[in-house]
N, C-alpha and C positions, 0 to 999 in steps of 0.2 A: 651828718654823714653824707647828705646830698652834695654839700659843698666839696667834700673830699672827693666824691666821685667825679666832679667836674674837672678836677686837677689832672695833671699829666701822668697819673699813676696807672694808666691803661696797660694791662698785661698783654692783651691781644684781641683780635677779632677773627671770627670765622663765619663763613656764609654757606648755607645749604639751600639748594634749589630743588623743589619737587614739582613735577608736572603730571597732569592728567589724572590725579586722584580725586574723585568726587566732583568733577567739573570745576577744578580749581588749579591755579598755578600759585605756589607759595614759595616765598623767599624769606628765610630766617637768618638774621644776622645776630650773632652772639658777641658781646663784649664783656670782658672781665676786668675787675680791678682787685688788687690785693688790699686787704684790710689789716694793717699791722695793729698790734696791741695799742690801746689808748686812742684809737681813731673814733670811738663812739663816746657817748656821754654817760652811759650806764655801765656797770661792771659786766653785765651779761653780754654786752656788745663784743667783748673780747673773745667770745666763743666762735664768732664768725670770722672766717679767713678770706672769703671771696665774695664780692658783690658781682652779680651777673645781670646783664640787661639783654633781653631778647626782643629784637625789633622784627615784627612780621609784616610783610606786605603780601596780601592775599588778593589775587584776581579770581573772582568767582563768576562763573557763567550762570546767569539766571535764565532758566529755560522758559519761564512764563513770559518774560518780556524780550527774550532773545538778545540779550546784551550782557556785556561784562561789567561787573562792579568791582571797584578796588577798595579794600579795607586796610587801614594802617593800625597796627596794635603795638603797644610797648608794654612789656612785663618785666618786673624786677624780682630777683631771687637772691637769697642769702645762703651761703654754703659754709659748712663747718670745717671744710678742708680746702686746700689749694687745688684749683682746677684750671685747666687751660680753656680757652674759648672753644676749641674743637670739642673737648670733652663735655663742656657745659651744654653746647648745642645738642650733642647726642643724648645726654642724660635727660634734658628737658623734653626732647622729642620722644624718647623711648618711654617716658612716663605715661603717655597716652596709650601705650600698649596695655597697661593695667586696666584702664577704663574700658578699652575695647574687649579685652579678654575676660574680664571678671564682671565688672559692674553692668555693662551693657547686656550681657547674657543673663545676669540675675534679674535685670529690669524687664527684659523682653520675654524670656522663656519661662521664668519662674514668677512673673508678675509681682515682683517685690514692691514696686511703687504702689500697687493697689492693695497691698496687705493691710488688714485692719488690726493687726496684732499691736497692742499698746503696752502690754507688760513684758518687759525683757525682750524687745525686738532684736537685740544684738545676738541673742542665743540662736534665734532662727536664721539670722544672717550668717552666723558661723556654720550652721547646719547646711545652708545652701552652698556656701563656699566649699565645705567638705565634700558635698555631693559632686560639685563641678570638678574639684581636684581629683576625686576618685575616678570619675569618668575619663578625665584627661590622662591619668596615670595608666588606665586600661586602654588607652588609644581609641576612644570612642570618637567616631567621625561626626555623627549628627547628635547634638545634645538634645534637640527636640524629640527625635525618635527614641533616644535612650530614656528620656524622662517618661514617655508614654509606655514603653515596654516595661520599665521598672515599676511603674504604678500598677501594672497588671499582674506582676509576679514578684513577690518579695524574695523568692529563691534566686532570681537573677542578681539582685542586689547583693545577697550574701555570697554569691559565687564570684564576685569581683576580687581581683588580687589587691592587696594592700589594706584589707579590713582587719 
């Protein structure tokens, strides 16, 4: 499949440039290739329609040494439908919204990484996600404050819409 990707079957390229977020300047270039049936060696390869390559160049300012560092990264993705390079760039970038919106909050505010639950930890993960979704549905601004207030009074929790 790598040999196929090196051929002239490039569908397109798209470049996104972000500045000023978290002391970094990031340029992402997405390239896509169509994968017709039979391009892989296994039967399950036929499920994939597009090969995506994201090339990132990140200039990050290190505040300790007061200088810029440049990092080059390349990541490959397989997609089960046809996508353009512009759409691929957006989808890969938007995926990090899930990390920031859900997993980071569960790790920092609910101390999920420090949990010592060993039997069925996924059930408690679902409960944490349910609590976050319930608070977001009710337009809670501060998750930390809401967790504290709800721990003090079960009546507040039962008063939420959507239960």
